[in-house]
PDB file of N, CA, C and O in Angstrom, chain B, residues numbered from 101:
ATOM      1  N   UNK B 101       0.846  -1.168   0.000  1.00  0.00           N
ATOM      2  CA  UNK B 101       0.000   0.000   0.000  1.00  0.00           C
ATOM      3  C   UNK B 101       0.901   1.243   0.000  1.00  0.00           C
ATOM      4  O   UNK B 101       1.892   1.298   0.728  1.00  0.00           O
ATOM      5  N   UNK B 102       0.558   2.207  -0.797  1.00  0.00           N
ATOM      6  CA  UNK B 102       1.316   3.460  -0.795  1.00  0.00           C
ATOM      7  C   UNK B 102       0.356   4.638  -0.686  1.00  0.00           C
ATOM      8  O   UNK B 102      -0.780   4.585  -1.159  1.00  0.00           O
ATOM      9  N   UNK B 103       0.839   5.694  -0.055  1.00  0.00           N
ATOM     10  CA  UNK B 103       0.045   6.900   0.130  1.00  0.00           C
ATOM     11  C   UNK B 103       0.757   8.036  -0.579  1.00  0.00           C
ATOM     12  O   UNK B 103       1.952   8.248  -0.373  1.00  0.00           O
ATOM     13  N   UNK B 104       0.040   8.761  -1.405  1.00  0.00           N
ATOM     14  CA  UNK B 104       0.614   9.877  -2.144  1.00  0.00           C
ATOM     15  C   UNK B 104       0.485  11.150  -1.315  1.00  0.00           C
ATOM     16  O   UNK B 104      -0.627  11.622  -1.078  1.00  0.00           O
ATOM     17  N   UNK B 105       1.608  11.709  -0.871  1.00  0.00           N
ATOM     18  CA  UNK B 105       1.594  12.919  -0.057  1.00  0.00           C
ATOM     19  C   UNK B 105       2.008  14.166  -0.832  1.00  0.00           C
ATOM     20  O   UNK B 105       2.044  15.258  -0.264  1.00  0.00           O
ATOM     21  N   UNK B 106       2.316  14.025  -2.103  1.00  0.00           N
ATOM     22  CA  UNK B 106       2.746  15.184  -2.887  1.00  0.00           C
ATOM     23  C   UNK B 106       1.687  16.274  -2.882  1.00  0.00           C
ATOM     24  O   UNK B 106       0.532  16.043  -3.237  1.00  0.00           O
ATOM     25  N   UNK B 107       2.110  17.485  -2.465  1.00  0.00           N
ATOM     26  CA  UNK B 107       1.222  18.628  -2.456  1.00  0.00           C
ATOM     27  C   UNK B 107       0.262  18.688  -1.275  1.00  0.00           C
ATOM     28  O   UNK B 107      -0.515  19.636  -1.166  1.00  0.00           O
ATOM     29  N   UNK B 108       0.299  17.702  -0.396  1.00  0.00           N
ATOM     30  CA  UNK B 108      -0.589  17.706   0.775  1.00  0.00           C
ATOM     31  C   UNK B 108       0.005  18.592   1.868  1.00  0.00           C
ATOM     32  O   UNK B 108       1.225  18.690   2.001  1.00  0.00           O
ATOM     33  N   UNK B 109      -0.851  19.228   2.640  1.00  0.00           N
ATOM     34  CA  UNK B 109      -0.433  20.044   3.763  1.00  0.00           C
ATOM     35  C   UNK B 109      -0.648  19.229   5.034  1.00  0.00           C
ATOM     36  O   UNK B 109      -1.695  18.605   5.207  1.00  0.00           O
ATOM     37  N   UNK B 110       0.349  19.235   5.927  1.00  0.00           N
ATOM     38  CA  UNK B 110       0.269  18.413   7.130  1.00  0.00           C
ATOM     39  C   UNK B 110       0.538  19.228   8.390  1.00  0.00           C
ATOM     40  O   UNK B 110       1.286  20.205   8.363  1.00  0.00           O
ATOM     41  N   UNK B 111      -0.075  18.817   9.483  1.00  0.00           N
ATOM     42  CA  UNK B 111       0.186  19.347  10.817  1.00  0.00           C
ATOM     43  C   UNK B 111       0.863  18.225  11.589  1.00  0.00           C
ATOM     44  O   UNK B 111       0.359  17.102  11.631  1.00  0.00           O
ATOM     45  N   UNK B 112       1.997  18.523  12.196  1.00  0.00           N
ATOM     46  CA  UNK B 112       2.805  17.491  12.831  1.00  0.00           C
ATOM     47  C   UNK B 112       2.927  17.782  14.324  1.00  0.00           C
ATOM     48  O   UNK B 112       3.315  18.880  14.725  1.00  0.00           O
ATOM     49  N   UNK B 113       2.590  16.787  15.138  1.00  0.00           N
ATOM     50  CA  UNK B 113       2.767  16.888  16.584  1.00  0.00           C
ATOM     51  C   UNK B 113       3.630  15.705  17.012  1.00  0.00           C
ATOM     52  O   UNK B 113       3.191  14.555  16.983  1.00  0.00           O
ATOM     53  N   UNK B 114       4.858  16.006  17.407  1.00  0.00           N
ATOM     54  CA  UNK B 114       5.768  14.974  17.863  1.00  0.00           C
ATOM     55  C   UNK B 114       5.760  14.884  19.376  1.00  0.00           C
ATOM     56  O   UNK B 114       5.114  15.682  20.054  1.00  0.00           O
ATOM     57  N   UNK B 115       6.485  13.906  19.898  1.00  0.00           N
ATOM     58  CA  UNK B 115       6.563  13.721  21.331  1.00  0.00           C
ATOM     59  C   UNK B 115       8.015  13.863  21.775  1.00  0.00           C
ATOM     60  O   UNK B 115       8.927  13.357  21.122  1.00  0.00           O
ATOM     61  N   UNK B 116       8.216  14.551  22.884  1.00  0.00           N
ATOM     62  CA  UNK B 116       9.569  14.829  23.360  1.00  0.00           C
ATOM     63  C   UNK B 116      10.351  13.563  23.650  1.00  0.00           C
ATOM     64  O   UNK B 116      11.533  13.482  23.314  1.00  0.00           O
ATOM     65  N   UNK B 117       9.727  12.577  24.263  1.00  0.00           N
ATOM     66  CA  UNK B 117      10.414  11.339  24.621  1.00  0.00           C
ATOM     67  C   UNK B 117      10.334  10.276  23.523  1.00  0.00           C
ATOM     68  O   UNK B 117      10.874   9.180  23.674  1.00  0.00           O
ATOM     69  N   UNK B 118       9.671  10.598  22.437  1.00  0.00           N
ATOM     70  CA  UNK B 118       9.532   9.666  21.313  1.00  0.00           C
ATOM     71  C   UNK B 118      10.127  10.292  20.067  1.00  0.00           C
ATOM     72  O   UNK B 118      11.258  10.776  20.087  1.00  0.00           O
ATOM     73  N   UNK B 119       9.376  10.285  18.997  1.00  0.00           N
ATOM     74  CA  UNK B 119       9.820  10.894  17.739  1.00  0.00           C
ATOM     75  C   UNK B 119       9.423  12.367  17.769  1.00  0.00           C
ATOM     76  O   UNK B 119       8.245  12.700  17.895  1.00  0.00           O
ATOM     77  N   UNK B 120      10.411  13.235  17.652  1.00  0.00           N
ATOM     78  CA  UNK B 120      10.164  14.667  17.751  1.00  0.00           C
ATOM     79  C   UNK B 120       9.652  15.237  16.440  1.00  0.00           C
ATOM     80  O   UNK B 120       9.897  14.688  15.365  1.00  0.00           O
ATOM     81  N   UNK B 121       8.930  16.361  16.551  1.00  0.00           N
ATOM     82  CA  UNK B 121       8.292  17.003  15.407  1.00  0.00           C
ATOM     83  C   UNK B 121       9.196  17.261  14.219  1.00  0.00           C
ATOM     84  O   UNK B 121       8.826  16.912  13.099  1.00  0.00           O
ATOM     85  N   UNK B 122      10.394  17.871  14.413  1.00  0.00           N
ATOM     86  CA  UNK B 122      11.259  18.150  13.268  1.00  0.00           C
ATOM     87  C   UNK B 122      11.682  16.892  12.493  1.00  0.00           C
ATOM     88  O   UNK B 122      11.854  16.943  11.275  1.00  0.00           O
ATOM     89  N   UNK B 123      11.848  15.776  13.191  1.00  0.00           N
ATOM     90  CA  UNK B 123      12.210  14.528  12.510  1.00  0.00           C
ATOM     91  C   UNK B 123      11.062  14.046  11.625  1.00  0.00           C
ATOM     92  O   UNK B 123      11.281  13.595  10.500  1.00  0.00           O
ATOM     93  N   UNK B 124       9.841  14.144  12.142  1.00  0.00           N
ATOM     94  CA  UNK B 124       8.673  13.755  11.351  1.00  0.00           C
ATOM     95  C   UNK B 124       8.516  14.695  10.161  1.00  0.00           C
ATOM     96  O   UNK B 124       8.172  14.262   9.061  1.00  0.00           O
ATOM     97  N   UNK B 125       8.771  15.993  10.389  1.00  0.00           N
ATOM     98  CA  UNK B 125       8.642  16.984   9.314  1.00  0.00           C
ATOM     99  C   UNK B 125       9.596  16.674   8.164  1.00  0.00           C
ATOM    100  O   UNK B 125       9.218  16.804   6.999  1.00  0.00           O
ATOM    101  N   UNK B 126      10.813  16.270   8.470  1.00  0.00           N
ATOM    102  CA  UNK B 126      11.773  15.927   7.413  1.00  0.00           C
ATOM    103  C   UNK B 126      11.294  14.734   6.604  1.00  0.00           C
ATOM    104  O   UNK B 126      11.459  14.707   5.385  1.00  0.00           O
ATOM    105  N   UNK B 127      10.708  13.756   7.263  1.00  0.00           N
ATOM    106  CA  UNK B 127      10.159  12.596   6.547  1.00  0.00           C
ATOM    107  C   UNK B 127       9.004  13.023   5.643  1.00  0.00           C
ATOM    108  O   UNK B 127       8.903  12.569   4.503  1.00  0.00           O
ATOM    109  N   UNK B 128       8.143  13.884   6.146  1.00  0.00           N
ATOM    110  CA  UNK B 128       7.012  14.353   5.352  1.00  0.00           C
ATOM    111  C   UNK B 128       7.475  15.167   4.149  1.00  0.00           C
ATOM    112  O   UNK B 128       6.921  15.036   3.058  1.00  0.00           O
ATOM    113  N   UNK B 129       8.500  16.014   4.347  1.00  0.00           N
ATOM    114  CA  UNK B 129       9.042  16.808   3.237  1.00  0.00           C
ATOM    115  C   UNK B 129       9.614  15.899   2.153  1.00  0.00           C
ATOM    116  O   UNK B 129       9.407  16.135   0.963  1.00  0.00           O
ATOM    117  N   UNK B 130      10.334  14.856   2.573  1.00  0.00           N
ATOM    118  CA  UNK B 130      10.930  13.952   1.578  1.00  0.00           C
ATOM    119  C   UNK B 130       9.861  13.164   0.823  1.00  0.00           C
ATOM    120  O   UNK B 130      10.105  12.675  -0.280  1.00  0.00           O
ATOM    121  N   UNK B 131       8.664  13.045   1.431  1.00  0.00           N
ATOM    122  CA  UNK B 131       7.551  12.361   0.766  1.00  0.00           C
ATOM    123  C   UNK B 131       6.732  13.316  -0.096  1.00  0.00           C
ATOM    124  O   UNK B 131       5.801  12.893  -0.782  1.00  0.00           O
ATOM    125  N   UNK B 132       7.080  14.620  -0.061  1.00  0.00           N
ATOM    126  CA  UNK B 132       6.404  15.584  -0.915  1.00  0.00           C
ATOM    127  C   UNK B 132       5.350  16.423  -0.219  1.00  0.00           C
ATOM    128  O   UNK B 132       4.698  17.246  -0.862  1.00  0.00           O
ATOM    129  N   UNK B 133       5.168  16.237   1.075  1.00  0.00           N
ATOM    130  CA  UNK B 133       4.161  17.005   1.819  1.00  0.00           C
ATOM    131  C   UNK B 133       4.734  18.355   2.250  1.00  0.00           C
ATOM    132  O   UNK B 133       5.948  18.554   2.263  1.00  0.00           O
ATOM    133  N   UNK B 134       3.840  19.271   2.600  1.00  0.00           N
ATOM    134  CA  UNK B 134       4.236  20.603   3.067  1.00  0.00           C
ATOM    135  C   UNK B 134       3.797  20.768   4.525  1.00  0.00           C
ATOM    136  O   UNK B 134       2.606  20.922   4.795  1.00  0.00           O
ATOM    137  N   UNK B 135       4.754  20.738   5.472  1.00  0.00           N
ATOM    138  CA  UNK B 135       4.385  20.934   6.877  1.00  0.00           C
ATOM    139  C   UNK B 135       3.916  22.371   7.122  1.00  0.00           C
ATOM    140  O   UNK B 135       4.620  23.322   6.785  1.00  0.00           O
ATOM    141  N   UNK B 136       2.733  22.524   7.705  1.00  0.00           N
ATOM    142  CA  UNK B 136       2.202  23.841   8.045  1.00  0.00           C
ATOM    143  C   UNK B 136       2.515  24.209   9.487  1.00  0.00           C
ATOM    144  O   UNK B 136       2.773  25.372   9.795  1.00  0.00           O
ATOM    145  N   UNK B 137       2.492  23.228  10.358  1.00  0.00           N
ATOM    146  CA  UNK B 137       2.739  23.436  11.785  1.00  0.00           C
ATOM    147  C   UNK B 137       3.531  22.244  12.313  1.00  0.00           C
ATOM    148  O   UNK B 137       3.137  21.094  12.120  1.00  0.00           O
ATOM    149  N   UNK B 138       4.652  22.526  12.982  1.00  0.00           N
ATOM    150  CA  UNK B 138       5.479  21.464  13.544  1.00  0.00           C
ATOM    151  C   UNK B 138       5.697  21.790  15.022  1.00  0.00           C
ATOM    152  O   UNK B 138       6.229  22.847  15.360  1.00  0.00           O
ATOM    153  N   UNK B 139       5.283  20.871  15.900  1.00  0.00           N
ATOM    154  CA  UNK B 139       5.464  21.053  17.326  1.00  0.00           C
ATOM    155  C   UNK B 139       5.940  19.750  17.955  1.00  0.00           C
ATOM    156  O   UNK B 139       5.664  18.655  17.464  1.00  0.00           O
ATOM    157  N   UNK B 140       6.669  19.912  19.067  1.00  0.00           N
ATOM    158  CA  UNK B 140       7.038  18.771  19.886  1.00  0.00           C
ATOM    159  C   UNK B 140       6.446  19.011  21.266  1.00  0.00           C
ATOM    160  O   UNK B 140       6.709  20.038  21.892  1.00  0.00           O
ATOM    161  N   UNK B 141       5.651  18.066  21.734  1.00  0.00           N
ATOM    162  CA  UNK B 141       4.967  18.204  23.020  1.00  0.00           C
ATOM    163  C   UNK B 141       5.449  17.114  23.967  1.00  0.00           C
ATOM    164  O   UNK B 141       6.063  16.130  23.555  1.00  0.00           O
ATOM    165  N   UNK B 142       5.158  17.314  25.231  1.00  0.00           N
ATOM    166  CA  UNK B 142       5.433  16.281  26.226  1.00  0.00           C
ATOM    167  C   UNK B 142       4.090  15.807  26.762  1.00  0.00           C
ATOM    168  O   UNK B 142       3.313  16.603  27.290  1.00  0.00           O
ATOM    169  N   UNK B 143       3.818  14.526  26.630  1.00  0.00           N
ATOM    170  CA  UNK B 143       2.568  13.943  27.086  1.00  0.00           C
ATOM    171  C   UNK B 143       2.829  13.159  28.362  1.00  0.00           C
ATOM    172  O   UNK B 143       3.686  12.276  28.389  1.00  0.00           O
ATOM    173  N   UNK B 144       2.104  13.475  29.402  1.00  0.00           N
ATOM    174  CA  UNK B 144       2.276  12.759  30.680  1.00  0.00           C
ATOM    175  C   UNK B 144       0.947  12.209  31.158  1.00  0.00           C
ATOM    176  O   UNK B 144       0.884  11.577  32.213  1.00  0.00           O
TER     177      UNK B 144
END
């Protein structure tokens, strides 16, 4: 299964103790998506 992200706009919320927002944003950019909001939060 493949998902086409070219030209899609994404909102990214990462986790401080897991995968952080900027890392997810780089993956999304390489897949062709445009990050609109990138944040890293701490969930407790």
